[in-house]
N, C-alpha and C positions, 0 to 999 in steps of 0.2 A: 544547590540541588535539592529538590523536594524529598523528603523521607519516604521511602517506599516500603518500609517495614509492615505498616498496616495493610497495605494492599497486598503484598506478598503473602501475608499470614491469611488473609481472607481466601486467596486462591488455593493455598495449601490445604486449608481446612476444608474447602468445598470439594477438592479433587483427591485428597489423600496423597498428593505428590508435591514435593518441593523442587524438583529438576525437571526441566523439559529441553528438548533439543531444538525445536523449530517453532517459529511463530509465523502465522499468516494474517494479514491484514486485508480485509475484504471491503471493497469500496461500493459505490453507488449501484444498486440493483443486484448486487453479489452476495449480500449477507446470507442468503438461503443456502449457499454452499456450506456454511460452517457446519450446519446440523448433518448434512449427508456425509461431510468429510470425517467429523470428529465423532458425531453421535452424542449420546448422553444428555444429561440435563444441563441446560445453560445457566450460567451466573450472570444475572443482570449486572450491567455496568453500575447501576446504581447501588449494588451490594459490595462494590469494591472500593474501599475509601480511596479518594482522590482521583477516581477514574472519571473523566469527563463524559457526558452523554450527549450524543448527537441530537440535533433537533431537525435533521434533514430526513425527508422521505427517502426510503430505500436503505436506511442504515438502522439495523434492528437494535443495536446497543447491548450485546450480550457476548459473553465469552464462553467458548466450548473448548473442552480439553479431551484429547483422546489419543490412542496409539494409532497412527495411520501408516500402514505398511511397515511396521516395526520402529517408526520414528515417533516419539512422544511429542506431540503437538498442541500448541495453544492457538485457536482460530478465533480472531477477533472479528465478530460480525458487526462491522461498521466503525467509523472513525469520526472525529470532529475536525473542523477546518478553520482557518484563520477568518474566513468570511463570517462565521458564526459568532465572531467577536472573541474568539478563544486565543489564548496566549500561545508562543512557541512551546512553552513547557507543557501545556495541556495537548497540543497537537501531537507531541511526541511521547506522551505519557506512556502509551502502550508499548512503544519500543523499549523505553527504559525499565518498564515492568518485566518485559520478556527477557531482557538481558539480565536483570536481577534474579529471574527464575532460572538461569542457565542456558538460555537459548544461544545457540551458535549461528544459526541461519535464520533469516527472516525473508518471507515472500511478501512483497507489497503489490497489491493489485489496485486497479483503478479504472474508472470509465473515462475514456478520453475522446476528444474530437480528432479526426483523422486530417492531417494537413498533406501528407504523402499519399497520393491516390493509389499507389502500389500496396498500401496496407488495406486490406479488405474490411469493409464494415461488417460488424458482427462476429468478428474473430479476434482472439487474443494475439497480441504482438509483444515480443520481448523489448524491454527498455535497455539500450546499449549505453546511454549516457543521458545526462540531463542539463537543462539550463534552469537555474534558480532565479526567476524573475518575480519572486514573492515580494521583493523588497526588504526581506528579513533574513536572519541567520539564527538558527536555534542554539549556536554555540557562542553568541554574543555575551560578553559579561565575564565575571571572574571564572578562572579554569580550575578544575579539580585534576590536578595532574596525576592522581591515583586512577582516575576514569579513563582519561584519554589525553591526547596531545593537545597543546595550545593551538598549534598550527597544523591542521589536519590534511594530509595528502589525499586529494580526491582524483588521483590519475585513473583509478579503477573504482568507481562506486559501486557499479553493477557487476557482480563477480562473473568472470569469463568462464570459468568452470561450471558454475551453476546454469549459465545460458547454454553451454554445450550439453549439459545434462538434459535441460528442458527440451532441447532440439532433438535429442535422441528418443525421448518420449513422444513428441509431435514433430516430425520432420518438416511439416508444412509451415512452421512458424516463421513469420517475417520478424525484423527488429527494426528500431528506429530511436531517435533522440526525442525525448519528451521534455516539453516546456511547462514548468509549473508556475502558474499565475495565482495570484491571491483571490480572485473572483470578488463577489458572487455573480457579477455580470458575465455573459459570454463575451468572447472577443468580437471586435469589429472586424469587418472584412479587411481594413487597412492594417490592423494588428495581426491578422492571420498572414498577410503578405510580408509583413515584417518578420514574423516568426519564421516563415519558410526561408527568407533570405539569411536569417541567422543560423540556419541548419535544423530547425525543429521538423520533425515528422508527425509529432503527437502533441496535443495540448490539453492541460487539465488543471485542477485546482487543489492538488493534494501531492503527497508521495515525497517530494523533493526534501522537505525538512525531516521526515521520518528517516529517509534514506542517509542523510548526513549523520544524524544521531546514531543510527545503526552502526556506520562505518566507525564512528568515534568510539564507540563502545566495543568494537572488535567483531562484530557480527558480519558474516557474509550476506549480501543482498541480492535477491533475485526479483526484478521489476517486471510485471506484466500489465500491459494496458489492454482493456477490451475497447476496441474501436467502435463506439456506439452511434456515431454519426460523422459525415463530412463536416469540417470546421466552417465557420461563417464565411459566406461568399463563394464557396466552392459549388454550392447548389442554390436554387431559388427558395428553398424550404426554410421557414424559421426554425430556431432551435428551442427545445423545451426540455426540462427536467424529466417529464413523464416519458418522452422519447428515449432518453439516455437510460433510465431505469428499465424500461421495457426491453431494450436492446441487451442490457445486461443480463436479464433474466433469460433471454433466448440463447445467449452464448454459454449459459451455466453448464450444460452437459460436457461440452468440449473443455472448458476450463476445469471442470471437476475432475475429468480424466487426466488433464495435464497436472493439476496439483497433486492428485493422488499418486501419479506416476513419478513425479520429482521426489516427493516425500519418501516414497518406498525406496528410492535408489540413493538416498543419502547415506 
């Protein structure tokens, strides 16, 4: 496991804090929420030793730290992905850093394609469970028994109590199963039909590896997908990243209120 001491020291020196309670990872088109949630001066990822910087539009690449509703929070504006050529360790670096800084809860957000037509486009949906179809697992390799179990129980990856809390903040929230694929291509219509048959309601290219590492390290996980478009084949419109990022920005007010409300009630 990579030594997190230099990264932890950089965050502590920049913020004046060495312990935080919650971490929020913000996906495509959602990075702007970090400043409104946490405020303060951002720490560029490039200034945190070992922190990978995203090459994808809509991922700012900066860490914000602040007190949100009485909860000391790290807000990661952007993430890296397997499809950028990043390793599993790089994709989950932010989660490991958050745990090393004392976080007990992580909120994982993403932009997702909607497979289930009952999940409204342009609105956040809670992730109730996931399908890891990335072809990899971040816990492969030698295990550090002091960090987490060799064989991790994933009966409840996404914390039921946190989902209930989120629904108390926004009672209109729907929920569904998220299928995580490696990307970078969008799914074919045939693949979307396969995913629907497998029980998926949402599909995207992130989150599942982060969620597994978070559970491995003992963090409670809340997953939130912003449905940015119907998945391939469900409409006649072609898919584009610009559309995904724009839809994420349009959903920002509701997501901002949801995240702020959840963090205030922890």
